N, C-alpha and C positions, 0 to 999 in steps of 0.2 A: 527403330528411331533413337539418336541420342539427343539426349537434353538434360541440362544443366549438369553435365559429366556424367549421365547415367545413359545406359541402353534401356529405352522403355518399348516393350513389344509385348502382346498378348494375343493369344489365338481367338478366332471368332467364338469358340466353345465357351472359353473363360468370359467374354464379354456379355454373353448370354447368361450366364451363371449369375451376375453382379445384380443385385437389387437395391434400387435407389431408396433411401429414406427420406421420407417426407419431412420437409422442415416448415410447413405452413401451420404454424401453431399461433397464429395472430402477430405477425411481425410488422407486416404493412397494415394491416385493418384490423382492429381488435372490435369483433361485433358483439352484440348482446351487453353491452356495458350496463343495462339494466333490462328487466322485464319488459319486452315488447319492443326493445329499440331496433330489431332487424326489421320489423314490420315498419316502423317510422323511419326507416333508413338513417339512423343514428350510429354513427361509427366514430373511432378515435384512428385518427390518421398519425402514422409513424413519424412521418418529417413534422407535422404540427407538434407533437409531443417533444421533439428534438430541440423546437426553438422556446420551449417553457424556460424561464430563468432559472427556477430552481433545478430543473433536470439537467440543463447547461451548466451550472456551476457544480453541482454533484460530480458529474463525469469528468468535467476538466479539473476540478479539484484533485480528484483521486488520480488520475492520468499524471497530473504535474507533480504529485507528491511523490509517487513512484519512480518515475523517469528521472526525477533528479538525485534519486539513489545510485551511487556508484555500484558497479558490479563486480565483485572480487572473485579470483580464482583462488580457492583455498585448497590446501593438501592436509591430510591428517598423519602427524608422525606416530613414532613408536609410542609415546605416552598417550595418545589417543587425543593430543590437542590440534585443533585447525587452526592453520596460520596461512597468510597470502603467500602466494607462489606464482611463478609464470611457467606456461608451457607453450611451446610453438604451435602445438597442435589446436589450442582453444582461445589462448590469448589474443590472438590477431581478430578473430570473429566477433568476441567479445567487446573489444575495443572499437571496431568499425564494422557494422553487421552487414552492411552492403555499401554499394557504390554511390548511392543518393540520399543515403540517410547516415546521421551519426547516432551514438548510443541513444542520447536522450528522445530524438526524434522517433527512433525505430521502436523504444519501449513505450512512448506516447501512444502510437499507433495501436501497439500489442494491446494495452489496457482500454483503449477506446473501442477497438473493435470487440473485446470481451464484455463491456459495459452495454454497447449499443446491440449487439447482437448476441451475447450471450457465448459467443464463439470466436475464438483467436486462431487463425489457422494459419501457420508459418511455413512455408516451403525451403528446404534445404538446396543449397548449390554445394558441389563437391569438387574438388580438383583430382588429378589423376591418381592420386594416392587413395582416394575415397574420405579424404579429410573435408569436413565441412568448412568452406571459405566464405560463404555468405548465407545470409537469411532475409527472406521476404516475407512480409506480412501481406496475406491475400485478402481479397474483398470477399467476404463469407457469402455474397449474394450470388458470386460466381463459383461456388464451390458445392459440390454434392458429396457426401459420403456415401459410400457403396459397400455392401455386405454380400461375401460370395457364400456358396452354399456350405463351404467347410468352416464358415466364420470367421475368414480372413477380412481383413478390411483395406479397402480401397478409398481413393478420392479421386473423383472426376473434376478436372480444372479447366475453367473455360479460358478464353485466349486473355491474356495480361502481359502487355509489351514491356511494361516497366519491370514486370517480374521475370522477365526474360521468357514468356509463354507465348512463341507466336502463333499457336494453335490450340486446340481443345487436345488434352491428355489426360489419361488415366493414370495414377501412379500409386504404388503402394503405400501403406501407412508409415513404413519406415522412412520415408522421405519427407514426413509430414510431422511437425509439431501441432498438435490440437489441444489448444487450453480451452477447457469449457466449465461452466458451473450452472447449477439451476437445472440439471437434467432429470425434469418432471416426467418428460413423455418418452423419451428414449435417450441411452447411455451416451450416445455420439451427436445428441442433437442438444445444446444447452439453451438456456432462456434468459432473455434479459430482464433486468429490474422494470424496464418499461412495461412489461405484462401487466405488473401489479400496480404501478404508479401511473400509467397512462391517463384514466379517467381522471384522477386528481389534476395532472398537468393540463388535460384538456378543458377542466374546470378554471383553472387558473387563468388559462387563456381566453376563455369567454368573458371572465370577469374583466381583464385588461381590455379586450376590444370593446365590451359595452362601456367601459369606463372612458374609454378614447372618443367613442361615438358621441357620448354625452358631453365632453369637454370641446368637441369640435363644434356642437351646437351650443356654445357659450355657457355650458354648465347649468343650462335652462332643460327642465323637463317638457314633455310635450304637454298639449292641451286639448281642448273640445272647442271647437266654433260652432256655436248655435245660432239658429235664427228663429225669429218668433211664430214662423208659419211654417208647414211643409214646403220642402223644396224637391226638386226632381234629381234623379241620380245625375244626370249630366250637369246639372248645377253645381251639386256638392262635389263632384270629379275636379270641376273648373276651379272652384273655391279653394280646394285642397291643393291643387297643384300651384296655383297662384301664391299661397300662403307658404308652402314650402320652398319655393324660389325666391321669394321676396323677403322672408323673414327666419329663414332658419340657417344653420350652417354659419359661413361668415356674414352673413347679413342678420345674424341674430342680434336684437337689442335695437333694431331699426323702429322708427313710429308706424305703426299700422293704423290707417285711418278707415274706419268701419261706418257702412251705411245701412239702409233697410233694416234697422234694429239688429243687425250681427253683434255677437257678443262672443268673448274669448276668454275662456276659463283655464287656468293652467292646473295641470295635475300634479299635486305634491307627492313626493316620494314619501312613503313612511321611514321613520327613523330606523324601524328593526330590519326594513329591507335595503337600506343604504348602507350596512356595515360591511362594505368591500374590503377593507382592509383585515378585518378579522377574518373573512372568508379565503381571501386571498393568503394570509399568513397560513390559515389552516391547510390549504392545498400544498404549499410549499413543503409544511412539516411533514405530509404524508409522502410526498417524493422524497424526503430526506429518510424517512423510515425504510423505504426500500431499499436504498443504497446503504443504509446503516451508518449514515454520515451525520454526526452530532449537528441540529440545525444553525447553531451559533456558528459554525465554520463557514457558512456560506450568507451569512449576516441576516439570518431569520432568528428573532427572539433575542434574548440577552445573554451574555458570556457569563458562565458560573462565576460565582464569587469566590472561588478557590484560586488563591494567589500562586500555587504550584504549576507552573507553566508545563514542567514534565509530567504531572499526573495528568492533565488535561491531554496531551500528545500521547501518552500511553493509552489512555481511553479510546482515542481515537484511531490508534494503533492496532489495538487488540480487537475491537468490534468491527473495523472496517477494513483495513489494509492489511492485517497479517495473513488473512486466508489467499488474498490475491497474491503477495508477496511470495509466501512458501509454494504455491502453486507454480508460479515463473520459474522459481529455481528447480523445482522438481522437474518441469518440464524440459528447461535447458540441460539437467544433468543426463535426462534419459535420451533427450534428441541428439545432444553431441558425443553419445556414447561414453561418458565418464565412469570410471569405475568406483568401488566403494571407498577409495582413500583420496579421492578428488573429486571437487564438485564446484559449485557456484554459490554464492552468497551475497546479498545485499548489504551495503553499508549502511545500517540504520541509524548510525550515531547522530547523523545531521538531523534525522527528522526526530528522535527523541532528546535532541540537545536541551540541557538544562540551563537554568541562569547561571550567570558567572559565578555567583557568590556559592551556589548550591554545587557546582562543577569543582569548585577549589575545595571545597570542604569535603566532598566525597573522594577526590584523589588524594588529599592529606590522610583522611581515615585510613586508605588503602595502603598508603606508603607506611603509615605509623604501624600497622597491624602485620607489616611483613608480606602482604597479599602482592603488592606490585612493586617493583623497582622504581627507583626515582626517575630514570629516562623512560619508563612507560607512562608515567603520569605527565612528565612534561612532553611526550608525543601527542596525548591527547588534548593538551592545551596548546597545540601548534609550536612548540618550543623545541630547539635542538638539543642533542645527547650532551652531558657532561661527562668527564672523565671520572670514573670509580662509580658511575651511576647505574652500571647494568645489572647489579645484584639486589635483592630485597634486603634490607636491614632490620634488626632487633636491638633493643638495649641489652646492655651487658648483663643485667640483673636477670634478665628471662633465662627460665629452664627449660629445656626438653620435658614430655611427660615420661620420657623413659627413664631421665635422671630423678624426677621426682618420685616416679614410683621404685625405683632401687633404695631411695633415702625412707620413704615411708615402709618397706619391707623389714627395717631395722627393728630391734626390739625396743629400742627408746631412739626414735628418729629425731627427735628436737634436742637431747640431751639433757633431758630434765632432772636426772638423778647423776650425783658424780661416780664415776667409776669407781669399783673396789680396788684397794693396792693388790699388788700382785708380789707374791713371794719370790725372793730373787732366786734364780736356778744356779747349777754350776756354771754354766756359760757365762752368766752374769759376773760371778765371781772371778773367773779367770781373766775376762776382759778388764775388772776394775783393777785388779794385781797387775796387769800387763800396763794399765795406764798410771799406775804409782810408779812403776820402776823405770817407765820412760820419762817421766817427771824428775825422779831422782838422779837419773843420769844427767839429764839436761844442766840441772841446777849444780850438779859437780863440775860439769865441764865448764859452765860458766864462771864458778869459783876458780878454777885453775886459771883459765885465760885471763881474769883480775890478778891472780898472783904474779904471773909472767909480766904483766905490764908493770906491775908495781917495781 
């Protein structure tokens, strides 16, 4: 069978030798959130966790920050310097990964799949030359990693018409880019941060649901309806239903007329039990810690008083984004078959952008120290080049280390002692006499010419 530009075929013996890897590590239901949770049917539902505001904010923040970074194709020159280049084998697919996604949408899908499922599986599509011309992010729930008896890795892919899979097929690992992290149970199966933050996210949702019910009831707590004497169960049930229908929810606050000695006593919530904001904030901070996102990035807590925007962004990059970015770069390099002297690199300048004053001062120092050429600094500031600005400059009085070493190697490098007078040699005497003769002849000729003129 030919699929995505490849001939996919395997024998029955090979199919039997492939062993699927179990992926059921708490993705859909995380049971035993605490001791006895299974017996009480307490579970953490995956879809509910995704709707938690803190979890949603962390995932979308990370995905959007990475997807907005431009992917550069870079090549190493003879000096070991990586500079941006273009190559017809790699540039088109990096610029437009597939027919229905642009670069930002594709990278956002990649990162979201990795954060939500712990795995991002990308299927390659090749042309007739074997060059990768398209990349598709697959749904992890439709993928099963397989391991052969000899250790070879395959992937069983279910139907996905959008990715060009009209039927289920098993492909070798060379046709798949598998980006995974937190591989606690198996090296081919990653684990999402939801595994650790699911309980806190569920607690936050429970707090919000309870608060919503509370305010739907007019922000009034429940109460007790008492009678002066014993009443039957049927009477109690009838009174409760009447009270709930007439004086709760949208009817909260209406005047109730009680007879037969009935008395209503409202239950007051204790102050220590009503600290919902603190509890909700704590659950959000726990979710942020599982994603390694600073809480202030999603509006939880206060922003640090540090006025250096670049320092805050570097902290966020180093503890949260860097491992994800470098993993994607490495996966693309290996997946697209790049060599040692060519690769991909995210342009993180936009992410680590400094404020205008700090940026100008940094470029000024780099140009003044001869590290950068003026045009390189102008490019960083999004300004066009100027004539003569392609070379680094230094002031004239600056000397090289080699020249200073030669000066210091002299007996008296700074000329502190005057040089001793040198005895004239025979060559000096001969040169002096010759100079005196030339001067005498010149003076005699000048006198002769004056006599003729007279």
